[in-house]
C-alpha positions as CSV (number, residue, x, y, z in Angstrom):
1,M,0.0,-0.1,0.1
2,K,1.4,3.5,-1.1
3,D,2.0,5.8,1.7
4,W,0.0,8.9,1.8
5,R,-1.0,11.7,4.1
6,I,-3.4,14.7,3.9
7,Q,-3.5,17.7,6.2
8,G,-5.8,20.5,5.7
9,R,-9.5,21.7,6.1
10,E,-12.8,20.6,4.8
11,L,-16.2,22.5,4.2
12,A,-19.1,20.1,3.6
13,N,-22.6,20.9,2.8
14,C,-25.4,18.4,2.6
15,N,-29.3,18.3,2.3
16,C,-30.0,17.1,5.9
17,N,-30.9,19.1,9.1
18,F,-28.2,20.9,11.0
19,G,-25.8,18.4,12.9
20,C,-26.3,15.7,10.0
21,P,-28.0,12.4,11.1
22,C,-25.2,10.3,9.6
23,Q,-22.9,11.6,12.6
24,F,-25.5,9.9,15.1
25,G,-26.2,6.9,13.2
26,V,-29.6,7.8,12.2
27,L,-31.2,7.9,8.6
28,P,-31.2,11.2,6.4
29,S,-33.7,13.8,7.3
30,D,-35.7,13.1,3.9
31,G,-34.4,9.6,3.3
32,T,-31.9,10.7,0.6
33,C,-28.2,12.1,0.8
34,E,-26.9,14.9,-1.5
35,A,-23.6,16.7,-0.6
36,A,-20.8,18.9,-2.1
37,V,-17.7,18.7,-0.2
38,F,-14.4,21.1,-0.4
39,Y,-10.8,20.1,0.7
40,Q,-8.0,22.7,1.2
41,I,-4.8,20.8,1.5
42,E,-2.0,22.6,3.6
43,K,0.3,19.5,3.6
44,G,0.3,16.3,1.6
45,H,1.9,13.6,-0.3
46,Y,1.0,10.4,-2.0
47,G,4.3,8.4,-2.3
48,D,6.8,11.0,-3.7
49,V,4.0,13.2,-5.2
50,Q,3.8,16.3,-3.2
51,L,0.2,17.7,-2.5
52,D,0.9,20.9,-0.5
53,G,-1.3,23.9,-1.4
54,L,-3.6,22.1,-3.7
55,M,-7.3,22.0,-3.5
56,A,-10.0,19.4,-4.6
57,A,-13.7,18.8,-4.2
58,G,-16.4,16.2,-4.9
59,T,-20.3,16.2,-5.4
60,Y,-22.2,13.1,-4.2
61,K,-25.7,11.9,-4.3
62,W,-27.4,8.7,-2.8
63,P,-31.3,7.6,-3.4
64,G,-31.4,6.6,0.3
65,A,-28.7,6.6,3.1
66,I,-25.2,6.2,2.0
67,H,-24.7,2.7,3.5
68,E,-27.4,1.7,1.3
69,G,-25.2,2.4,-1.6
70,Q,-26.1,2.9,-5.2
71,G,-25.1,6.5,-5.1
72,E,-23.1,8.5,-7.7
73,M,-20.1,11.0,-7.3
74,Q,-18.0,13.3,-9.3
75,L,-14.5,14.6,-8.2
76,I,-13.0,18.0,-9.1
77,I,-9.3,18.5,-8.8
78,D,-7.5,21.9,-8.7
79,A,-6.7,23.0,-12.2
80,R,-3.1,23.9,-10.9
81,A,-2.4,20.3,-10.3
82,T,0.2,18.4,-12.6
83,P,-0.9,15.1,-14.1
84,E,0.9,13.4,-11.6
85,Q,-0.8,15.4,-8.6
86,A,-4.3,15.0,-10.2
87,A,-3.8,11.2,-10.6
88,A,-2.5,11.1,-6.8
89,L,-5.5,12.9,-5.5
90,E,-8.0,10.9,-7.6
91,A,-6.4,7.7,-6.0
92,I,-6.8,9.0,-2.4
93,M,-10.4,10.2,-3.0
94,T,-11.5,6.9,-4.5
95,G,-10.3,4.9,-1.7
96,Q,-7.0,3.3,-3.2
97,D,-4.2,2.5,-0.8
98,T,-6.6,2.9,2.2
99,N,-7.5,0.4,4.6
100,E,-11.3,-0.8,4.5
101,M,-13.7,1.8,5.8
102,A,-10.6,3.7,7.2
103,T,-11.6,7.2,5.6
104,M,-14.8,8.8,4.3
105,W,-13.1,8.7,0.6
106,F,-13.1,4.9,0.9
107,V,-16.7,4.9,2.2
108,F,-18.1,7.4,-0.4
109,S,-16.2,5.5,-3.4
110,A,-17.4,2.1,-2.1
111,M,-21.0,3.3,-1.7
112,A,-21.1,5.4,-5.1
113,P,-20.5,2.9,-7.8
114,N,-21.8,5.4,-10.5
115,R,-18.7,7.5,-11.0
116,H,-18.6,10.4,-13.2
117,P,-15.2,11.4,-15.2
118,T,-13.1,13.6,-12.8
119,L,-13.1,17.3,-13.7
120,A,-10.4,20.0,-13.3
121,A,-11.3,23.4,-12.4
122,P,-9.9,26.6,-10.8
123,M,-11.2,26.7,-7.2
124,H,-11.3,29.9,-4.7
125,V,-11.9,29.6,-1.1
126,E,-12.6,31.7,2.1
127,M,-12.8,29.9,5.2
128,D,-12.9,30.9,9.0
129,M,-13.6,27.7,11.1
130,D,-13.8,29.5,14.5
131,E,-16.4,31.9,13.1
132,R,-18.1,29.1,11.0
133,K,-18.0,31.3,8.1
134,G,-16.8,30.3,4.4
135,R,-17.4,30.3,0.8
136,V,-16.2,28.1,-2.0
137,V,-16.2,28.4,-5.6
138,V,-15.5,25.5,-8.0
139,D,-15.3,27.3,-11.0
140,G,-18.4,26.1,-13.4
141,V,-19.3,23.3,-11.0
142,F,-20.7,24.6,-7.7
143,E,-20.6,27.1,-5.1
144,I,-20.9,26.5,-1.3
145,D,-21.7,29.5,1.1
146,A,-21.7,28.8,4.8
147,V,-22.5,30.7,8.1
148,P,-23.1,30.2,11.7
149,I,-26.4,28.2,12.6
150,P,-28.8,31.0,14.1
151,N,-30.3,31.1,17.5
152,I,-34.0,29.9,17.0
153,V,-35.0,32.8,19.2
154,T,-32.6,35.4,19.0
155,G,-30.9,34.7,15.7
156,D,-27.4,35.3,17.2
157,P,-24.7,32.9,16.2
158,H,-25.3,29.4,17.8
159,R,-22.1,27.4,18.2
160,I,-21.9,23.6,18.3
161,S,-19.3,21.2,17.6
162,I,-19.0,17.2,17.1
163,N,-16.3,15.2,18.5
164,L,-15.8,11.8,16.7
165,P,-13.2,9.9,18.7
166,H,-13.6,6.9,16.2
167,G,-14.7,8.6,13.1
168,F,-13.4,8.2,9.6
169,E,-13.7,11.8,8.5
170,F,-12.6,14.1,11.3
171,A,-11.8,14.1,15.1
172,R,-13.9,17.4,15.6
173,A,-16.0,19.5,13.3
174,E,-17.7,22.9,13.7
175,M,-21.5,23.0,12.7
176,A,-22.7,25.5,10.5
177,K,-25.7,26.3,8.1
178,G,-24.9,26.0,4.5
179,S,-26.3,26.3,0.9
180,T,-25.0,24.9,-2.5
181,T,-25.7,26.0,-6.0
182,T,-24.6,23.7,-8.8
183,M,-24.2,25.1,-12.3
184,G,-22.3,22.4,-14.1
185,G,-20.8,18.9,-13.6
186,A,-22.7,15.7,-13.8
187,I,-24.5,16.0,-10.5
188,S,-27.2,18.5,-9.8
189,L,-27.8,19.4,-6.2
190,A,-31.2,20.9,-5.5
191,K,-31.9,20.3,-1.8
192,N,-29.0,21.9,-0.3
193,S,-30.6,25.3,1.1
194,S,-29.9,26.6,4.6
195,T,-29.1,22.8,5.7
196,H,-26.3,20.9,7.4
197,A,-22.8,22.3,6.9
198,H,-19.5,21.6,8.7
199,F,-15.8,23.0,8.9
200,A,-13.4,20.5,10.0
201,D,-9.5,20.0,10.3
202,L,-8.5,17.0,8.4
203,H,-5.4,14.8,9.0
204,L,-5.8,11.6,7.2
205,T,-3.6,8.6,6.1
206,G,-4.4,5.2,4.4
207,T,-5.0,3.9,8.0
208,G,-7.6,6.6,8.7
209,V,-7.7,9.7,11.0
210,V,-4.5,10.7,12.8
211,R,-5.6,11.9,16.4
212,A,-3.5,14.1,18.5
């Protein structure tokens, strides 16, 4: 198995209620799952291929819960990536050189057999995890906007985080409210408006999440 490591940040938005039922072993809010996810890599490698400073993203759609399978997915790789870097990111994000069920990329790929061709696109990001604010633009494919969850009474920013000591995606994430607009690519997301979003620090290898 080829050695790899990714350290960076993630912004994800799905169609479920705030908090995301998947994190609690509960079925999706409306029985289906649609998501757009963005990754900003601070440090990374796949074998001898360096991945520092690159970005990547994916769109995903399942007719039921993720674990029921039959989903579809499309990866988008930073247009700045060399062919070797693009191939490395695609390998990582399709679960190659990864222990079974060790990362979300392995799980997503295994549960989404309908894989659309990988795209290359310029990407732009502004993220403040502590403030739960962010905006991602994957040119020609999708945009995510995320803001703090509002207090149901006052409208003031509400802060909540999730700790996952044995998770396969992150150890801790900040919850937010997000919306995704798709304008291209093979997967259209129509349900992601003022729904669950999260910001997370990522530290992953082929054996899973690296915990401090």
